[in-house]
C-alpha positions as CSV (number, residue, x, y, z in Angstrom):
1,M,115.4,109.7,122.2
2,I,115.8,106.9,124.5
3,R,118.2,107.5,127.5
4,Q,119.9,105.8,130.3
5,Q,119.2,107.6,133.4
6,R,121.9,107.2,136.0
7,N,122.3,107.6,139.7
8,W,119.0,106.2,140.9
9,G,120.3,104.9,144.4
10,G,123.6,104.3,142.9
11,I,121.9,102.0,140.3
12,N,121.9,102.5,136.5
13,L,118.3,102.8,135.6
14,Y,117.5,102.2,132.0
15,Q,114.2,103.7,130.5
16,V,112.1,101.4,128.2
17,L,109.2,102.7,126.4
18,F,106.1,100.6,125.8
19,K,103.3,101.4,123.4
20,R,100.0,99.7,123.8
21,L,98.8,98.8,120.3
22,E,95.2,99.8,119.1
23,G,92.5,97.6,120.6
24,N,94.7,96.3,123.5
25,E,93.7,98.8,126.1
26,D,92.8,95.9,128.4
27,I,96.1,94.2,128.2
28,A,98.6,95.1,130.9
29,I,102.0,96.3,129.9
30,P,104.7,93.9,131.2
31,Q,104.9,93.8,135.0
32,K,106.9,92.1,137.6
33,M,104.6,90.0,139.9
34,S,106.9,90.2,143.0
35,E,109.3,92.8,144.3
36,W,112.5,90.7,143.4
37,A,111.2,89.0,140.3
38,A,113.7,89.1,137.5
39,G,111.3,89.0,134.7
40,F,108.2,91.0,133.5
41,D,105.2,88.8,132.9
42,L,103.7,89.1,129.3
43,Q,100.0,88.8,128.6
44,A,98.3,87.1,125.6
45,A,96.6,89.8,123.4
46,V,94.6,87.1,121.4
47,I,91.3,88.2,120.0
48,E,89.7,84.8,120.9
49,A,90.9,81.8,122.6
50,V,93.7,80.0,120.9
51,V,94.0,76.1,121.3
52,L,97.6,74.7,121.3
53,E,97.4,71.0,120.5
54,P,100.2,68.8,121.8
55,G,103.3,69.3,119.6
56,E,101.7,72.4,118.0
57,R,103.3,75.9,118.1
58,K,101.8,79.3,117.5
59,L,102.9,82.9,117.6
60,I,101.0,84.6,120.3
61,P,100.7,88.6,120.2
62,T,101.2,90.7,123.4
63,G,99.6,93.8,122.2
64,F,102.5,96.2,122.6
65,A,105.5,97.3,120.9
66,M,108.6,99.0,122.7
67,A,111.8,100.8,122.4
68,M,114.8,100.5,124.6
69,P,118.3,101.9,124.7
70,G,120.8,100.4,122.2
71,E,122.8,98.7,125.0
72,L,120.1,96.5,126.0
73,E,118.3,93.4,124.6
74,A,115.1,91.8,125.8
75,Q,114.9,88.1,126.3
76,I,111.6,86.3,126.1
77,R,111.6,83.2,128.4
78,P,109.0,80.5,129.4
79,R,106.9,80.9,132.7
80,S,107.9,77.9,134.9
81,G,104.4,77.3,136.0
82,L,103.1,76.9,132.5
83,A,106.1,74.6,131.6
84,Y,105.6,72.5,134.7
85,K,101.9,72.2,134.8
86,H,100.9,71.9,131.3
87,G,104.2,71.5,129.0
88,I,103.9,75.0,127.6
89,T,107.1,76.6,126.7
90,C,108.8,79.1,124.4
91,L,110.6,78.0,121.2
92,N,113.7,79.9,120.4
93,S,114.3,80.4,124.1
94,P,115.5,82.8,125.2
95,G,114.1,84.7,122.2
96,T,115.9,88.0,121.6
97,I,114.4,91.2,120.9
98,D,116.9,93.9,119.5
99,A,116.9,97.4,120.6
100,D,116.0,98.7,117.1
101,Y,112.9,96.4,116.6
102,R,109.6,98.4,116.8
103,G,106.9,95.9,115.8
104,E,104.6,94.1,118.0
105,V,106.3,91.7,120.6
106,K,105.0,88.3,120.0
107,V,105.7,85.0,121.8
108,L,106.3,81.7,120.0
109,L,104.7,79.0,122.3
110,I,104.8,75.2,121.8
111,N,102.7,72.6,123.7
112,L,105.1,69.7,124.8
113,G,102.4,68.5,127.0
114,Q,99.9,65.5,126.5
115,E,96.7,67.6,126.4
116,P,95.4,70.6,124.4
117,F,96.0,73.9,126.1
118,T,93.9,77.0,125.7
119,I,95.4,80.5,125.7
120,T,92.9,83.1,126.6
121,R,93.1,86.9,126.4
122,G,95.0,88.4,129.2
123,E,96.6,85.1,130.4
124,R,100.3,85.4,131.4
125,I,102.1,83.4,128.7
126,A,105.9,84.2,129.2
127,Q,108.4,86.5,130.9
128,M,110.7,89.1,129.5
129,L,114.0,90.0,131.0
130,F,116.3,92.8,130.0
131,Q,120.1,92.2,129.6
132,K,122.9,94.5,128.9
133,V,124.7,93.8,125.7
134,P,128.5,94.3,125.6
135,V,130.3,96.3,122.8
136,V,132.3,93.7,121.0
137,A,134.9,94.0,118.2
138,I,135.2,91.0,115.9
139,L,138.7,90.3,114.6
140,E,139.9,88.0,112.1
141,A,142.9,85.9,113.0
142,E,145.0,83.3,111.2
143,E,145.8,81.6,114.5
144,L,144.2,81.3,117.9
145,P,146.1,81.1,121.3
146,D,146.3,77.4,122.7
147,T,144.3,76.3,125.6
148,V,144.3,73.1,127.6
149,R,141.0,72.3,126.3
150,G,141.8,73.1,122.7
151,A,139.0,72.0,120.2
152,G,137.4,69.5,122.6
153,G,133.7,69.9,122.8
154,F,130.4,68.1,123.1
155,G,131.0,66.2,126.3
156,H,135.0,66.6,126.2
157,T,134.9,67.8,129.7
158,G,132.9,65.1,131.3
159,V,129.3,63.7,130.8
């Protein structure tokens, strides 16, 4: 059972379990690269180098599976340095990993740059952030309350 542990210096501490998949003992489990970093960096668990040509997308394995409490989701986001320097980013960003998923975590990368980009084993390719998911009740209604904005969208409030 996965539990939320409370009262860690007045902060709610969530326990997330990581399982390294066979053959990936050399790949680090996700870790923060600085004290106040929001995201945990993910490494590529590719068997051999993968080349991403400009405009090409590929699903890159991370070498681990995980289990987290039901009140959390994990979001996969690009690393700013890869995006800025090479045009490498994540599709479906942020990608959501639901609490009941137990398969290998993979990252969908695309090369928006002008040059091929090579992904090597152990390279940091994305970051993972955890977010609390609110409990929501969906109710069907025949009418919705009015607002000043109403149905205006797609540039309705300005640029």
